C-alpha positions as CSV (number, residue, x, y, z in Angstrom):
1,X,-172.5,-98.4,-80.7
2,X,-174.3,-99.5,-77.5
3,X,-177.5,-101.4,-78.2
4,X,-178.2,-102.8,-74.7
5,X,-178.8,-100.6,-71.7
6,X,-180.2,-102.0,-68.5
7,X,-180.0,-99.0,-66.2
8,X,-181.0,-95.4,-66.9
9,X,-182.0,-92.3,-64.9
10,X,-185.2,-90.9,-66.3
11,X,-186.6,-87.4,-65.7
12,X,-190.4,-87.4,-66.0
13,X,-192.8,-84.5,-65.8
14,X,-196.6,-84.8,-66.0
15,X,-198.7,-82.1,-67.6
16,X,-200.1,-79.2,-65.6
17,X,-203.8,-78.6,-65.4
18,X,-205.4,-75.8,-67.4
19,X,-206.5,-72.7,-65.7
20,X,-210.2,-72.1,-65.1
21,X,-211.9,-69.2,-66.9
22,X,-213.5,-66.2,-65.2
23,X,-216.2,-65.0,-67.6
24,X,-219.6,-63.4,-67.6
25,X,-222.3,-64.3,-70.2
26,X,-223.0,-61.4,-72.5
27,X,-226.1,-61.5,-74.7
28,X,-228.5,-58.9,-76.0
29,X,-231.4,-58.3,-73.6
30,X,-229.8,-60.3,-70.9
31,X,-227.9,-57.8,-68.7
32,X,-227.4,-60.3,-65.9
33,X,-226.3,-63.4,-67.9
34,X,-224.3,-64.8,-65.0
35,X,-220.9,-66.5,-64.9
36,X,-220.1,-68.9,-67.7
37,X,-216.3,-69.6,-67.3
38,X,-215.4,-73.2,-68.1
39,X,-213.0,-75.5,-66.2
40,X,-209.5,-76.2,-67.3
41,X,-208.4,-79.5,-68.6
42,X,-206.5,-82.2,-66.7
43,X,-202.8,-82.5,-67.3
44,X,-201.5,-85.7,-68.9
45,X,-200.0,-88.5,-66.8
46,X,-196.6,-90.2,-67.4
47,X,-197.2,-94.0,-67.3
48,X,-194.7,-96.9,-67.6
49,X,-196.2,-100.0,-69.3
50,X,-194.5,-103.3,-69.8
51,X,-194.1,-104.3,-73.4
52,X,-192.7,-107.8,-74.0
53,X,-191.4,-106.6,-77.4
54,X,-188.9,-104.3,-75.7
55,X,-185.7,-105.8,-74.5
56,X,-183.6,-102.7,-73.6
57,X,-183.8,-99.3,-72.1
58,X,-181.6,-97.7,-74.7
59,X,-184.4,-95.2,-75.9
60,X,-184.4,-93.6,-72.4
61,X,-180.6,-93.6,-72.3
62,X,-180.6,-91.3,-75.4
63,X,-183.7,-89.3,-74.4
64,X,-183.9,-89.2,-70.6
65,X,-186.3,-86.2,-70.4
66,X,-190.0,-87.1,-70.9
67,X,-193.0,-84.8,-70.4
68,X,-196.7,-85.2,-70.9
69,X,-198.8,-82.4,-72.4
70,X,-200.7,-79.7,-70.4
71,X,-204.4,-79.4,-70.1
72,X,-206.0,-76.5,-72.1
73,X,-207.5,-73.5,-70.2
74,X,-211.2,-73.1,-69.9
75,X,-213.1,-70.6,-72.0
76,X,-216.2,-68.5,-71.8
77,X,-219.6,-70.0,-72.8
78,X,-219.1,-72.9,-70.3
79,X,-216.5,-74.4,-72.6
80,X,-214.1,-76.7,-70.7
81,X,-210.5,-77.0,-71.8
82,X,-209.2,-80.2,-73.4
83,X,-207.4,-82.7,-71.2
84,X,-203.7,-83.2,-71.8
85,X,-202.6,-86.4,-73.5
86,X,-201.1,-89.1,-71.3
87,X,-197.6,-90.1,-72.1
88,X,-197.1,-93.9,-72.2
89,X,-193.6,-95.2,-72.0
90,X,-193.0,-98.9,-72.9
91,X,-190.4,-100.7,-70.8
92,X,-189.1,-104.3,-70.9
93,X,-190.6,-107.0,-68.8
94,X,-188.7,-107.1,-65.4
95,X,-188.1,-103.4,-65.1
96,X,-187.7,-102.2,-61.5
97,X,-188.5,-98.5,-60.8
98,X,-186.6,-96.8,-58.0
99,X,-186.2,-93.3,-56.6
100,X,-182.8,-91.6,-56.6
101,X,-182.2,-92.9,-53.0
102,X,-182.6,-96.6,-54.2
103,X,-186.1,-97.2,-52.7
104,X,-188.2,-99.5,-54.9
105,X,-191.3,-97.8,-56.3
106,X,-192.6,-100.6,-58.5
107,X,-191.5,-104.0,-59.9
108,X,-193.0,-104.3,-63.4
109,X,-193.4,-108.0,-64.4
110,X,-195.9,-109.2,-66.9
111,X,-197.1,-107.8,-70.2
112,X,-199.4,-104.8,-69.7
113,X,-198.3,-104.1,-66.1
114,X,-198.3,-100.3,-65.6
115,X,-197.1,-97.7,-63.1
116,X,-198.0,-94.0,-63.0
117,X,-194.6,-92.3,-62.6
118,X,-195.9,-88.8,-62.6
119,X,-199.6,-87.7,-62.0
120,X,-201.0,-84.9,-64.1
121,X,-202.3,-81.8,-62.4
122,X,-206.0,-81.1,-61.9
123,X,-207.6,-78.5,-64.0
124,X,-208.8,-75.3,-62.3
125,X,-212.5,-74.7,-61.8
126,X,-214.1,-71.8,-63.8
127,X,-216.2,-69.2,-62.1
128,X,-219.4,-71.0,-63.4
129,X,-218.5,-74.0,-61.2
130,X,-217.6,-71.7,-58.3
131,X,-221.0,-69.9,-58.3
132,X,-223.3,-70.6,-55.4
133,X,-226.5,-69.2,-53.8
134,X,-224.4,-66.7,-51.9
135,X,-221.6,-66.1,-54.4
136,X,-223.7,-65.7,-57.6
137,X,-221.0,-64.1,-59.9
138,X,-217.5,-65.0,-58.8
139,X,-214.9,-62.7,-60.3
140,X,-212.2,-65.3,-60.2
141,X,-211.3,-68.8,-61.2
142,X,-209.0,-71.4,-59.8
143,X,-205.6,-72.0,-61.4
144,X,-204.6,-75.3,-62.9
145,X,-202.5,-77.6,-60.6
146,X,-198.9,-78.1,-61.6
147,X,-198.2,-81.7,-62.7
148,X,-195.8,-83.9,-60.7
149,X,-192.2,-84.1,-61.8
150,X,-189.5,-86.4,-60.4
151,X,-186.3,-88.3,-61.2
152,X,-186.6,-92.1,-61.3
153,X,-184.2,-94.9,-62.0
154,X,-185.1,-97.8,-64.2
155,X,-183.3,-101.1,-63.7
156,X,-183.8,-104.1,-66.0
157,X,-183.7,-107.5,-64.3
158,X,-184.0,-110.1,-66.9
159,X,-187.0,-112.4,-66.5
160,X,-185.5,-115.9,-67.2
161,X,-186.1,-119.3,-65.8
162,X,-182.5,-120.5,-66.1
163,X,-179.3,-118.5,-65.7
164,X,-175.9,-119.7,-67.0
165,X,-173.1,-118.5,-64.8
166,X,-169.4,-119.1,-65.0
167,X,-166.0,-117.7,-65.9
168,X,-165.4,-115.9,-69.1
169,X,-164.9,-118.2,-72.1
170,X,-166.4,-121.2,-70.3
171,X,-168.7,-121.8,-73.2
172,X,-171.9,-120.3,-72.0
173,X,-172.7,-118.5,-75.2
174,X,-172.0,-121.6,-77.2
175,X,-174.3,-123.6,-74.9
176,X,-177.2,-121.2,-75.3
177,X,-176.8,-121.1,-79.0
178,X,-177.3,-124.9,-79.4
179,X,-180.0,-125.2,-76.7
180,X,-182.1,-122.4,-78.3
181,X,-182.4,-120.3,-81.4
182,X,-180.4,-117.4,-79.8
183,X,-177.4,-116.2,-81.8
184,X,-175.0,-114.6,-79.4
185,X,-171.5,-113.4,-80.3
186,X,-169.0,-116.3,-79.9
187,X,-165.2,-115.8,-80.0
188,X,-162.0,-117.3,-78.5
189,X,-161.3,-114.5,-76.1
190,X,-162.6,-113.5,-72.6
191,X,-165.6,-111.2,-72.2
192,X,-167.0,-111.8,-75.7
193,X,-170.5,-111.6,-74.1
194,X,-171.0,-108.0,-72.9
195,X,-174.8,-108.1,-72.5
196,X,-177.1,-110.9,-71.3
197,X,-178.5,-113.1,-74.1
198,X,-181.9,-114.7,-73.8
199,X,-183.1,-117.9,-75.5
200,X,-186.2,-120.0,-75.5
201,X,-185.9,-123.7,-75.0
202,X,-188.6,-126.3,-75.6
203,X,-188.2,-129.6,-73.8
204,X,-191.3,-131.8,-74.1
205,X,-194.3,-129.9,-72.9
206,X,-192.3,-127.4,-71.0
207,X,-191.1,-124.1,-72.6
208,X,-188.7,-122.0,-70.6
209,X,-186.3,-119.1,-71.1
210,X,-182.5,-119.3,-70.5
211,X,-180.2,-116.4,-70.0
212,X,-176.4,-116.2,-70.7
213,X,-174.9,-113.8,-68.2
214,X,-171.6,-112.2,-69.0
215,X,-168.6,-114.0,-67.4
216,X,-167.8,-113.5,-63.7
217,X,-164.4,-113.3,-62.1
218,X,-163.1,-113.1,-58.5
219,X,-164.3,-109.8,-57.0
220,X,-167.4,-109.5,-59.3
221,X,-169.7,-108.7,-56.3
222,X,-167.4,-105.7,-55.5
223,X,-167.6,-104.5,-59.1
224,X,-164.6,-106.1,-60.7
225,X,-164.9,-107.1,-64.4
226,X,-168.5,-106.5,-65.4
227,X,-169.3,-107.1,-61.8
228,X,-172.6,-105.9,-60.5
229,X,-173.4,-104.6,-63.9
230,X,-175.2,-107.9,-64.8
231,X,-175.3,-109.9,-61.6
232,X,-178.8,-108.6,-60.9
233,X,-180.0,-110.4,-64.1
234,X,-179.9,-113.7,-62.2
235,X,-182.1,-112.6,-59.4
236,X,-185.4,-113.7,-61.0
237,X,-184.2,-117.1,-62.3
238,X,-185.5,-120.4,-61.0
239,X,-182.3,-122.4,-61.4
240,X,-178.6,-121.5,-61.6
241,X,-176.4,-123.5,-64.0
242,X,-172.6,-123.5,-63.3
243,X,-170.9,-123.9,-66.7
244,X,-167.3,-125.2,-65.9
245,X,-164.6,-125.3,-68.5
246,X,-162.9,-128.6,-68.5
247,X,-160.4,-127.6,-71.2
248,X,-159.2,-124.3,-69.9
249,X,-155.7,-123.2,-71.1
250,X,-155.0,-121.3,-67.9
251,X,-152.7,-123.5,-65.7
252,X,-153.7,-121.8,-62.4
253,X,-157.4,-122.7,-62.9
254,X,-159.4,-125.9,-62.5
255,X,-163.2,-126.5,-62.6
256,X,-163.7,-127.1,-58.9
257,X,-161.8,-124.0,-58.0
258,X,-163.9,-122.0,-60.5
259,X,-167.1,-123.4,-59.0
260,X,-166.0,-122.3,-55.5
261,X,-165.0,-118.8,-56.7
262,X,-168.3,-118.2,-58.5
263,X,-170.3,-119.6,-55.5
264,X,-168.4,-117.2,-53.2
265,X,-169.3,-114.3,-55.5
266,X,-173.0,-115.2,-55.6
267,X,-173.0,-115.6,-51.8
268,X,-171.4,-112.2,-51.5
269,X,-174.0,-110.7,-53.8
270,X,-176.8,-112.3,-51.7
271,X,-180.4,-113.4,-52.3
272,X,-179.6,-116.5,-54.3
273,X,-179.1,-119.1,-51.6
274,X,-182.4,-120.8,-52.2
275,X,-181.9,-121.4,-56.0
276,X,-181.2,-125.0,-57.0
277,X,-177.9,-125.5,-58.8
278,X,-176.8,-127.7,-61.7
279,X,-173.2,-128.2,-62.7
280,X,-172.4,-128.5,-66.4
281,X,-168.9,-129.8,-67.4
282,X,-168.5,-128.3,-70.8
283,X,-166.1,-129.1,-73.7
284,X,-165.9,-132.8,-73.0
285,X,-165.4,-133.3,-76.7
286,X,-161.7,-132.5,-76.1
287,X,-159.8,-135.6,-74.9
288,X,-158.2,-133.7,-71.9
289,X,-161.6,-132.3,-71.1
290,X,-163.2,-135.7,-70.9
291,X,-160.4,-137.0,-68.7
292,X,-160.7,-134.0,-66.3
293,X,-164.5,-134.4,-66.2
294,X,-164.2,-138.1,-65.2
295,X,-161.8,-137.0,-62.5
296,X,-163.8,-134.3,-60.8
297,X,-167.3,-135.7,-61.3
298,X,-167.4,-137.9,-58.1
299,X,-166.2,-134.9,-56.0
300,X,-169.0,-132.7,-57.4
301,X,-171.6,-135.3,-56.9
302,X,-170.4,-135.8,-53.3
303,X,-171.2,-132.1,-52.8
304,X,-174.8,-132.8,-53.8
305,X,-174.7,-131.3,-57.3
306,X,-176.4,-132.8,-60.3
307,X,-173.7,-133.1,-62.9
308,X,-174.0,-133.1,-66.7
309,X,-171.2,-133.6,-69.2
310,X,-171.9,-131.7,-72.4
311,X,-170.3,-130.4,-75.6
312,X,-171.7,-127.6,-77.7
313,X,-169.7,-128.9,-80.6
314,X,-170.8,-132.5,-80.7
315,X,-174.2,-131.9,-78.9
316,X,-173.3,-134.5,-76.4
317,X,-175.5,-134.5,-73.3
318,X,-177.6,-131.5,-74.4
319,X,-180.9,-133.4,-74.5
320,X,-180.5,-134.8,-71.0
321,X,-179.6,-131.3,-69.7
322,X,-182.5,-129.5,-71.4
323,X,-185.0,-132.0,-69.9
324,X,-183.5,-131.8,-66.5
325,X,-183.8,-128.0,-66.5
326,X,-187.4,-128.4,-67.7
327,X,-188.2,-130.6,-64.7
328,X,-186.7,-128.1,-62.3
329,X,-188.5,-125.1,-63.9
330,X,-191.8,-127.0,-63.9
331,X,-191.4,-127.8,-60.2
332,X,-190.6,-124.2,-59.5
333,X,-193.6,-122.9,-61.4
334,X,-195.9,-125.4,-59.6
335,X,-194.5,-124.3,-56.2
336,X,-195.3,-120.6,-56.9
337,X,-198.6,-119.4,-55.3
338,X,-201.5,-118.9,-57.7
339,X,-201.7,-115.4,-59.0
340,X,-204.9,-113.8,-57.8
341,X,-206.6,-110.8,-59.3
342,X,-205.7,-107.5,-57.6
343,X,-208.1,-106.8,-54.8
344,X,-209.5,-103.3,-54.6
345,X,-209.1,-102.1,-51.0
346,X,-211.2,-99.2,-49.9
347,X,-209.8,-97.4,-46.9
348,X,-212.3,-94.8,-45.6
349,X,-210.9,-91.8,-43.9
350,X,-210.9,-91.9,-40.1
351,X,-213.5,-89.9,-38.3
352,X,-210.8,-87.9,-36.4
353,X,-208.6,-87.4,-39.5
354,X,-208.8,-83.7,-40.5
355,X,-206.7,-84.3,-43.6
356,X,-204.0,-81.9,-42.5
357,X,-201.6,-81.2,-39.6
358,X,-200.4,-78.0,-37.9
359,X,-197.0,-78.1,-36.2
360,X,-195.2,-75.4,-34.3
361,X,-191.7,-74.9,-35.7
362,X,-188.9,-72.4,-35.0
363,X,-190.7,-69.1,-35.0
364,X,-193.7,-70.1,-37.2
365,X,-196.5,-72.6,-37.7
366,X,-196.5,-75.1,-40.6
367,X,-199.7,-76.5,-42.2
368,X,-199.3,-79.7,-44.2
369,X,-202.0,-81.6,-45.9
370,X,-203.1,-82.6,-49.4
371,X,-206.1,-80.3,-49.5
372,X,-204.5,-77.1,-48.1
373,X,-201.5,-77.5,-50.3
374,X,-203.5,-78.1,-53.4
375,X,-205.8,-75.1,-52.7
376,X,-202.8,-72.9,-52.3
377,X,-201.4,-74.0,-55.6
378,X,-204.7,-73.3,-57.3
379,X,-205.2,-69.8,-55.9
380,X,-204.5,-66.6,-57.9
381,X,-203.0,-64.3,-55.2
382,X,-203.3,-61.3,-57.5
383,X,-207.1,-61.5,-57.0
384,X,-208.4,-60.5,-53.6
385,X,-211.7,-62.4,-54.1
386,X,-209.7,-65.6,-54.8
387,X,-207.6,-65.1,-51.7
388,X,-210.8,-64.6,-49.7
389,X,-212.2,-67.8,-51.1
390,X,-209.0,-69.6,-50.0
391,X,-209.4,-68.2,-46.5
392,X,-213.0,-69.4,-46.4
393,X,-212.0,-72.9,-47.5
394,X,-209.2,-73.1,-45.0
395,X,-211.5,-71.9,-42.2
396,X,-214.2,-74.5,-43.1
397,X,-211.6,-77.2,-43.1
398,X,-210.7,-76.3,-39.6
399,X,-207.2,-74.8,-40.1
400,X,-207.9,-71.7,-38.1
401,X,-209.3,-73.8,-35.2
402,X,-206.2,-76.0,-35.2
403,X,-203.9,-72.9,-35.3
404,X,-205.6,-71.6,-32.1
405,X,-205.1,-75.0,-30.4
406,X,-201.4,-74.9,-31.4
407,X,-201.0,-71.6,-29.7
408,X,-200.9,-69.3,-32.7
409,X,-201.7,-65.6,-32.2
410,X,-202.6,-62.8,-34.6
411,X,-199.6,-61.7,-36.6
412,X,-197.8,-65.1,-36.3
413,X,-196.1,-66.4,-39.4
414,X,-198.0,-69.4,-40.9
415,X,-196.4,-71.6,-43.7
416,X,-198.5,-73.8,-45.9
417,X,-196.6,-76.5,-47.8
418,X,-193.2,-78.1,-47.8
419,X,-189.9,-76.2,-47.2
420,X,-189.0,-76.0,-50.9
421,X,-192.4,-74.8,-52.1
422,X,-194.5,-73.0,-49.5
423,X,-196.7,-70.0,-49.1
424,X,-196.0,-67.7,-46.1
425,X,-198.5,-65.3,-44.6
426,X,-199.2,-63.5,-41.4
427,X,-202.2,-65.0,-39.7
428,X,-205.2,-62.8,-38.9
429,X,-207.8,-64.8,-36.9
430,X,-210.3,-62.0,-37.1
431,X,-211.2,-62.7,-40.7
432,X,-214.8,-63.6,-41.1
433,X,-216.0,-66.1,-43.5
434,X,-219.0,-65.8,-45.8
435,X,-220.1,-64.3,-49.1
436,X,-221.9,-61.4,-47.4
437,X,-218.4,-59.8,-46.9
438,X,-217.7,-59.7,-50.6
439,X,-217.8,-56.5,-52.7
440,X,-217.3,-56.1,-56.4
441,X,-216.2,-59.1,-58.5
442,X,-212.5,-59.7,-58.0
443,X,-212.5,-57.8,-54.7
444,X,-212.8,-58.8,-51.0
445,X,-213.2,-56.1,-48.3
446,X,-211.3,-58.3,-45.8
447,X,-208.1,-57.8,-47.8
448,X,-208.7,-54.2,-48.8
449,X,-205.7,-51.9,-48.4
450,X,-206.0,-48.0,-48.6
451,X,-206.5,-47.3,-52.3
452,X,-207.0,-43.6,-53.0
453,X,-208.3,-44.0,-56.5
454,X,-210.9,-46.6,-55.5
455,X,-211.9,-44.4,-52.5
456,X,-212.4,-41.4,-54.7
457,X,-214.5,-43.4,-57.2
458,X,-216.7,-44.6,-54.4
459,X,-217.2,-41.1,-53.1
460,X,-218.2,-39.9,-56.5
461,X,-220.6,-42.7,-56.8
462,X,-222.1,-41.9,-53.4
463,X,-222.5,-38.2,-54.4
464,X,-224.3,-39.2,-57.6
465,X,-226.6,-41.5,-55.6
466,X,-227.4,-38.7,-53.1
467,X,-228.1,-36.3,-55.9
468,X,-230.4,-38.8,-57.6
469,X,-232.3,-39.3,-54.4
470,X,-232.8,-35.5,-53.9
471,X,-234.0,-35.1,-57.5
472,X,-236.5,-38.0,-57.1
473,X,-237.8,-36.3,-53.9
474,X,-238.5,-32.9,-55.5
475,X,-239.7,-34.5,-58.8
476,X,-242.0,-37.3,-57.8
477,X,-243.6,-37.4,-61.3
């Protein structure tokens, strides 16, 4: 059963905001109690947080769909809905977050580092919050905003100071098992190591991590063998250690050729040219291995490599190797820039930035902007007063003025939002803004269509009013 997963596709969905409530206060002896609808709660976020106790992404491999809870709707009596609970997803240190196209969204390194993968939707305002001096009793409330949802890719890049690279069965797992307390699987056949192994080494005052990367073969950078599956785990290391087998049983191989092949694959993969290299001639406890090490050592040193002869069985040369690696790691850490606290940068909105754009497209005009699109998502189009409120907001924002500048005329098609989720309507520039145009709660005369039943009701009410006035005239007392 797979226990190590370093790449998963995750489907995250934040919670939607709760709807606002349209309610009127009702109490004995208070006929005009006024609006008391509460606001909806905020939807929960989906947040990725680095947890150093996690070493694999296997939980998300088995359960790739994660969703936060929705906010609760508002209620009468000025009671706001409860906020949705945030969903916190722990990920290993060194997790890279990408979109489906491969663009990096976040690189999560360091315990507690977080990234909001999906933002929860805002709760809708109740009619109590929408009341104003001119709109004293709104007959509508705003809808909760849908939460964000997206597909993301999580890739784990091991955070290690030292990476052991080499052919399969070169002795990398044996080496990490004697340098640290790690207990990797060790056997006498190729590709025994199928997942990276991490160990912690203490050399004097320096403590560093060492990673055993599964064996590489020619063509690894193009995907042969385990290929690119684990090459990314060496990207963060400070030093590369070439582990060369001086006692290989394959007659067509020799340590120098193995070194050239692995270097060619690392160069093909790219991004590792600046890493210092150390060459480890392993298995010198075997007589033939020691003879071969003595033969090739001058050639490797002539190339500029620092060479160590070691044996995982007899522990020969391990102390010198561990201290040499500690010195390189310490130098690399000292050369890194000092981490500064994250600066909060406030970027005020430009004076000429309206917050939206109006563009003429093929046969229609498209309006894009954070505010117009959010207002549309929060509008109940079954309520004429809510639609009128949306028209007023868009007009105050300047959308109508920009449509006129873009050449729009009455009856032209206007689209608000992106192609996959837009609201389409025919533009009527003659709409007036202001609460003085409003009628009964939930209605707006600007959007009134011929309604026979409503017209008959108004006529009957007008007749009753006329009859009452005539009665009052002839019966003043």
